[in-house]
C-alpha positions in Angstrom: -43.0 66.4 144.4 -39.5 66.0 145.7 -38.9 63.7 148.6 -36.0 62.1 150.4 -36.0 58.5 151.6 -33.8 55.8 152.9 -33.7 52.5 151.1 -36.1 50.0 152.7 -35.2 46.3 152.5 -38.7 45.3 151.6 -42.0 46.8 150.4 -45.5 45.6 151.4 -46.7 44.1 148.1 -50.4 43.4 148.4 -50.3 40.8 145.7 -47.4 39.5 143.6 -46.7 42.0 140.9 -44.5 41.6 137.8 -41.9 44.0 136.6 -39.8 44.6 133.5 -36.8 46.9 133.0 -35.9 48.5 129.8 -32.2 49.4 129.6 -30.6 52.0 127.4 -27.0 52.9 126.9 -23.7 51.8 128.4 -22.4 49.0 130.5 -22.9 51.0 133.7 -26.6 51.1 133.0 -26.8 47.4 132.2 -25.2 46.6 135.5 -27.4 49.2 137.3 -30.4 47.3 135.9 -29.1 44.1 137.5 -29.2 46.0 140.8 -32.7 47.4 140.1 -33.9 43.8 139.4 -32.3 42.7 142.7 -34.0 45.5 144.6 -37.4 44.8 143.1 -37.2 41.0 143.8 -36.0 41.6 147.3 -39.1 43.8 147.7 -41.4 41.0 146.6 -41.9 41.7 142.9 -41.3 39.0 140.2 -39.8 39.4 136.8 -42.3 39.4 133.9 -41.8 36.2 131.9 -40.5 35.9 128.4 -43.0 36.9 125.8 -44.7 39.5 128.0 -46.3 42.1 125.7 -45.9 45.9 126.0 -47.7 47.2 129.0 -48.5 43.8 130.5 -46.0 44.0 133.4 -47.3 45.7 136.5 -44.1 47.8 136.9 -42.2 49.2 133.9 -38.8 50.8 134.7 -36.9 52.8 132.1 -33.2 53.0 132.9 -32.2 55.8 130.6 -29.1 57.2 128.8 -28.5 60.8 128.0 -25.5 60.5 125.6 -27.2 60.4 122.2 -29.2 63.3 120.9 -32.4 61.3 120.4 -32.4 59.9 123.9 -35.2 62.3 124.9 -37.4 61.5 121.9 -36.9 57.8 122.4 -38.0 57.9 126.1 -41.0 60.1 125.5 -42.1 58.1 122.6 -42.1 54.9 124.7 -43.8 56.7 127.6 -46.5 57.9 125.2 -47.3 54.4 124.0 -47.7 53.3 127.6 -50.1 56.1 128.6 -53.3 54.6 127.2 -52.4 51.2 128.5 -51.8 52.6 132.0 -55.1 54.4 131.9 -56.8 51.1 131.3 -54.9 49.2 134.0 -55.4 50.6 137.5 -52.4 49.8 139.7 -49.8 49.8 136.8 -46.7 51.9 137.6 -44.0 53.5 135.5 -40.6 54.6 136.8 -37.9 56.5 135.0 -34.3 56.4 136.2 -30.7 56.7 134.8 -28.8 59.6 133.3 -31.7 61.2 131.5 -33.7 61.2 134.7 -30.8 62.8 136.5 -30.7 65.5 133.8 -34.4 66.3 133.2 -35.7 65.8 136.7 -39.1 67.4 137.1 -39.4 67.8 133.3 -40.3 64.1 132.9 -43.4 64.4 135.1 -44.4 67.6 133.4 -44.2 66.0 129.9 -45.5 62.6 131.0 -47.7 63.1 134.1 -48.7 59.5 134.1 -45.1 58.6 135.3 -45.2 57.5 138.9 -41.5 57.6 139.9 -38.4 59.5 138.7 -35.1 58.6 140.4 -31.5 59.6 139.7 -28.2 57.8 139.1 -27.1 58.3 142.7 -30.2 56.8 144.4 -31.3 53.7 142.6 -31.7 52.0 145.9 -34.7 54.2 146.6 -36.9 52.7 143.8 -39.0 50.2 145.8 -39.8 52.8 148.5 -40.7 55.4 145.8 -43.0 53.0 144.1 -44.8 52.3 147.3 -45.1 56.0 148.2 -46.5 56.8 144.7 -49.1 54.0 145.2 -50.2 55.1 148.7 -50.1 58.9 148.0 -51.4 58.6 144.5 -49.0 61.2 143.1 -45.6 61.2 141.4 -42.5 60.8 143.4 -39.3 62.5 142.2 -36.0 61.9 144.0 -32.7 63.1 142.5 -29.7 62.8 144.9 -26.9 65.2 144.0 -24.2 62.8 145.1 -23.6 59.2 145.7 -25.4 57.9 148.9 -23.8 54.5 149.0 -21.6 52.5 146.6 -24.2 50.7 144.4 -22.4 47.3 144.8 -23.8 47.2 148.3 -27.3 46.8 146.8 -28.9 43.4 146.0 -28.2 42.3 142.4 -29.9 39.9 140.1 -27.2 38.8 137.8 -28.2 38.1 134.2 -25.6 35.4 133.7 -24.7 32.4 135.7 -21.2 32.3 134.2 -20.1 35.9 133.5 -20.5 39.0 135.6 -19.8 42.7 135.8 -17.9 43.9 138.9 -18.0 47.7 139.4 -14.7 49.1 140.7 -15.6 52.8 140.6 -18.4 55.1 139.7 -18.3 58.6 138.2 -15.6 60.4 136.2 -13.1 63.2 136.8 -12.7 64.1 133.1 -14.1 67.2 131.4 -14.5 66.1 127.8 -16.4 68.8 126.0 -18.8 66.4 124.2 -19.8 64.4 127.2 -22.6 65.0 129.7 -22.0 61.9 131.8 -19.6 63.3 134.5 -22.2 65.9 135.3 -24.8 63.2 135.8 -22.8 60.5 137.5 -20.5 62.8 139.5 -16.8 62.6 140.4 -15.0 59.4 140.5 -15.5 57.3 143.6 -13.4 54.1 144.1 -14.3 51.0 145.9 -11.8 49.5 148.4 -9.7 46.7 146.7 -10.7 44.3 149.4 -14.4 44.8 148.7 -13.9 44.3 145.0 -12.0 41.1 145.5 -14.5 39.8 148.0 -17.2 40.3 145.4 -15.1 38.5 142.8 -14.4 35.6 145.1 -18.1 35.3 146.0 -19.1 35.3 142.3 -16.5 32.6 141.5 -17.8 30.5 144.4 -21.2 30.7 142.8 -19.9 29.4 139.4 -18.9 32.6 137.6 -15.7 32.1 135.5 -15.5 35.4 133.7 -15.7 38.9 135.2 -15.5 42.3 133.6 -14.1 45.1 135.8 -16.3 48.1 135.2 -15.8 51.8 135.6 -16.6 55.0 133.7 -12.9 55.5 133.4 -11.8 52.1 134.7 -8.0 52.5 134.7 -8.1 55.7 136.6 -9.0 53.5 139.5 -6.8 54.5 142.5 -7.1 58.3 142.0 -9.7 58.4 144.7 -7.7 56.3 147.2 -4.3 57.8 146.4 -2.6 54.9 144.7 -1.6 55.4 141.0 -0.8 51.7 140.6 -4.0 50.4 142.2 -5.5 49.2 138.9 -2.5 47.1 137.9 -2.4 45.7 141.4 -6.1 44.8 141.1 -5.5 43.0 137.9 -2.7 40.9 139.4 -4.8 40.2 142.5 -7.6 38.9 140.2 -5.0 36.5 138.7 -4.7 34.8 142.1 -8.4 34.1 142.5 -8.7 30.3 142.1 -11.3 29.3 139.6 -11.5 32.7 137.8 -10.6 31.9 134.2 -11.2 35.2 132.4 -10.8 38.8 133.4 -11.7 41.8 131.2 -12.1 45.5 131.9 -13.9 48.4 130.2 -13.4 51.2 129.4 -9.9 52.7 130.0 -8.8 56.2 129.1 -5.5 56.6 127.2 -4.4 59.3 129.7 -4.3 56.8 132.5 -2.9 53.9 130.5 0.4 53.3 132.2 3.2 50.8 131.7 2.4 48.9 134.9 -1.1 48.1 133.5 0.4 46.7 130.3 2.8 44.6 132.3 0.0 43.3 134.6 -2.1 42.4 131.5 0.7 40.5 129.9 1.9 38.7 133.0 -1.5 37.8 134.6 -2.6 34.6 133.0 -6.4 35.1 133.3 -6.4 38.7 132.1 -7.6 38.3 128.5 -5.6 39.6 125.5 -8.2 42.2 124.6 -8.3 45.9 125.0 -11.1 48.4 124.3 -9.5 51.9 124.3 -11.5 54.9 123.0 -9.7 57.1 120.5 -12.5 59.5 119.6 -10.3 61.4 117.1 -6.9 61.0 115.5 -6.5 64.7 115.1 -4.4 66.5 117.8 -6.4 69.7 117.0 -9.8 67.9 117.6 -8.5 66.0 120.6 -7.5 69.4 122.2 -11.0 70.8 121.4 -12.5 67.7 123.0 -10.3 68.2 126.1 -8.8 64.8 125.6 -5.5 64.8 127.5 -3.5 62.8 125.0 -2.5 63.2 121.4 -2.1 60.9 118.4 1.5 60.0 119.1 0.7 59.0 122.7 -2.3 56.9 121.6 -0.3 55.0 119.0 2.5 54.5 121.5 0.2 52.7 123.8 -1.0 50.5 121.0 2.6 49.7 120.1 3.5 48.8 123.7 0.4 46.6 124.1 1.2 44.7 120.9 4.8 44.2 121.9 3.7 42.7 125.3 0.7 40.8 123.8 1.2 40.1 120.1 -2.2 38.4 119.8 -4.2 41.1 121.6 -7.4 42.3 119.8 -7.8 46.0 120.2 -11.0 47.9 119.7 -12.0 51.6 120.0 -14.6 54.3 119.9 -14.5 57.1 117.3 -16.6 60.3 116.9 -17.0 61.7 113.4 -17.9 65.3 112.8 -16.9 67.0 116.1 -17.3 70.8 115.8 -14.5 72.3 113.8 -13.4 69.0 112.3 -11.8 69.6 108.9 -11.1 67.1 106.1 -7.5 67.2 107.2 -8.5 66.4 110.8 -10.6 63.5 109.5 -7.7 62.2 107.5 -5.7 62.0 110.7 -8.4 59.8 112.2 -8.2 57.5 109.1 -4.4 57.5 109.5 -4.7 56.2 113.1 -7.2 53.6 112.1 -4.8 52.3 109.4 -1.8 52.3 111.9 -3.6 50.8 114.8 -5.5 48.1 112.8 -8.3 47.8 115.3 -10.1 44.5 115.4 -13.2 46.6 115.7 -14.1 50.3 115.9 -17.4 51.6 117.1 -18.2 54.8 115.2 -20.5 57.6 116.2 -21.7 60.6 114.4 -21.2 63.6 116.7 -24.4 64.3 118.7 -25.0 67.7 120.2 -26.0 67.5 123.8 -27.4 70.5 125.6 -25.3 71.4 128.6 -22.0 70.4 127.1 -19.4 72.9 125.9 -19.2 71.3 122.5 -22.9 72.1 121.9 -22.0 75.8 121.9 -18.9 75.6 119.8 -18.5 77.3 116.4 -17.9 75.1 113.3 -20.7 72.6 113.7 -20.2 70.3 110.8 -23.0 69.9 108.3 -24.9 66.6 108.5 -24.2 65.7 104.9 -20.4 66.1 105.5 -20.6 64.1 108.7 -22.5 61.3 107.0 -20.0 61.1 104.1 -17.0 60.9 106.5 -18.8 58.4 108.6 -19.4 56.1 105.7 -15.7 56.3 104.6 -14.6 55.5 108.1 -16.9 52.5 108.4 -15.8 51.2 105.0 -12.1 51.4 106.0 -12.7 49.7 109.4 -14.8 46.9 107.8 -11.9 46.2 105.5 -9.4 46.1 108.3 -11.6 44.1 110.6 -12.0 41.5 107.9 -8.3 41.3 107.2 -7.5 41.0 110.9 -10.1 38.2 111.3 -8.7 36.3 108.4 -5.5 36.0 110.3 -7.4 33.8 112.7 -8.2 31.2 110.1 -6.4 28.0 110.9 -5.9 28.8 114.6 -7.2 26.6 117.4 -9.2 28.7 119.9 -10.9 28.1 123.3 -14.4 29.5 123.2 -16.5 30.2 126.2 -20.0 29.1 125.2 -22.5 31.9 125.4 -26.2 32.3 125.6 -27.9 34.6 123.2 -24.8 35.5 121.1 -25.8 33.7 117.9 -29.1 35.0 116.5 -29.1 32.3 113.8 -27.8 29.4 115.9 -31.0 27.5 115.8 -31.4 27.7 112.1 -27.7 26.9 111.4 -27.4 24.2 114.1 -24.5 26.1 115.6 -23.5 27.5 119.0 -21.7 30.7 119.7 -19.3 32.2 122.2 -16.3 34.4 122.8 -12.6 33.6 122.2 -10.1 34.8 124.7 -9.6 38.0 122.7 -13.4 38.6 122.7 -13.9 37.7 119.1 -17.3 36.2 118.4 -17.1 32.6 117.2 -19.9 30.5 115.7 -19.1 26.7 115.8 -20.8 23.4 114.8 -22.7 21.8 117.7 -20.7 19.1 119.3 -22.3 15.7 119.6 -21.9 15.7 123.4 -24.1 18.1 125.4 -22.7 21.6 125.8 -24.0 24.3 128.1 -23.5 28.1 128.3 -20.4 28.5 130.5 -18.6 25.4 129.2 -15.5 25.8 127.1 -15.1 24.3 123.6 -11.9 24.0 121.6 -12.4 24.6 117.9 -10.4 25.2 114.7 -11.3 28.4 112.8 -12.2 27.7 109.2 -13.7 31.0 108.0 -13.6 34.7 108.9 -16.1 37.5 108.3 -15.6 41.2 109.5 -17.6 40.7 112.7 -17.3 37.0 113.5 -15.3 33.8 113.1 -16.6 30.4 112.0 -15.5 26.9 113.0 -17.3 24.5 110.7 -15.5 21.2 111.7 -16.0 19.1 114.7 -14.9 20.5 118.0 -11.5 19.3 119.3 -12.8 19.1 122.8 -15.5 20.1 125.3 -14.6 21.1 128.8 -17.6 21.0 131.2 -17.1 23.7 133.8 -18.5 24.9 137.1 -19.9 27.8 135.2 -21.9 25.4 133.0 -23.0 23.6 136.2 -24.2 27.0 137.5 -26.1 27.7 134.3 -27.7 24.3 134.5 -28.9 24.9 138.1 -30.3 28.3 137.2 -32.1 26.9 134.1 -33.5 24.0 136.1 -34.8 26.4 138.7 -36.8 28.1 135.9 -35.0 31.5 136.1 -35.8 33.4 132.9 -34.2 36.2 131.0 -35.7 39.6 131.4 -38.8 40.6 129.5 -38.4 43.9 127.7 -35.7 45.1 125.5 -32.0 45.9 126.0 -31.6 48.9 123.8 -29.0 51.5 123.0 -25.4 50.7 122.4 -24.2 47.2 123.0 -21.0 46.6 124.9 -17.5 45.5 124.4 -16.2 42.8 126.8 -19.8 42.2 128.0 -20.9 39.0 129.7 -22.4 36.7 127.1 -26.1 37.1 127.7 -26.1 40.8 126.7 -26.8 41.9 123.1 -25.4 39.6 120.6 -23.5 42.0 118.4 -20.2 43.2 119.9 -20.2 47.0 120.1 -19.1 49.8 122.3 -19.7 51.7 125.5 -21.4 55.0 125.5 -18.6 56.8 123.7 -17.8 59.0 126.7 -14.6 57.4 127.9 
């Protein structure tokens, strides 16, 4: 059943019900899930506590991704496990949103008729109303808007961190990369007004946030919708004037839109961090053309050179796809060449995944799986070597680390804490004798480097207690918990600390 609805500020919840949200995919989905949490809590639902078992929450929401080939199987497998649980629990509801919901629409209810709600990427604000209608009418509600109804930042948001936050500056994408289905699902780029963005940033800082990540599907194309080609660099400089904002990051930019004014703004704005995640996808001009990527190897390496000239200590990371249709051994060698020249601090590598509905899925020259696997392993080995060499250059340096929550999986066993340096490198450090809270800043000396983290084994040089740490302490004292459920899919670069511990990439569609 397809319906249309306006967002309601509240839903009549007969008894307090719990919810959990399972998030797959990119940073956009992670931030959308914060909004879904805000909507559900505004409607009277409460988050399922830590340790809640599968199917124990009254509402289970899947915020899906459609980028990888196995996204469908993963969703339907999870839905299948919930079917018998739901049959035993009258009143339990299941909702499916995100990119896969936008793509599959009525197919989800046909394959999994026990699903109560299906909603698209453009109308996440409808979720509470749809859940209520599904309960009252006792039939599935499917609502897929074809275009953005309202910029999602106007929706209530339950932030997962007291000290770091996403700030969405645009939604959608105007690119036509042949491997990517996301623009078809999230629509054309829509930019927020600069004043609205800065107002959100200032509000977050007033609440204790000290690090923000500007977020967009193609973040540095910001301004194309409002007719200002330098809007993104102006926005970075404006963030530099927000008192109390210590760290500014952004993800993910597109090389096509990476202009000199952005590099200057990064280098000249003190709180913009010396870190850049810029997807390469391939080092071969032939493959880039087939991908419809509007830059070539020379242009990409030229940007890297300019960034390093302006910010010698910048850590640069990237996304790379291996085995795109038609990729030859010579093409792949060109990718290895760029990796050697660029010396990425980290590269997030993906084996090409055929997605129905994309031009690449119909291209000739699909590369055999065995060939893709062998190339992938060579690329990973090369990048591991480079990452380790680049991290070893950090040994002996004194770094300021923003203490994080959930970044160090072995922190309890090793009696360490973890956090991010200014360049976004993950740092594990010995626990100081004085109390340290997530959001505080610790100054440490790096004594050891591994390919994916740094280690400071000696005593901290200093601990700076911050308003961000105060904010974390207030939230912790109030008993606010992390979400039940799982953050799955691809972790993120430049992410606020409470997200998945291992640094990784966006969805690979930038």
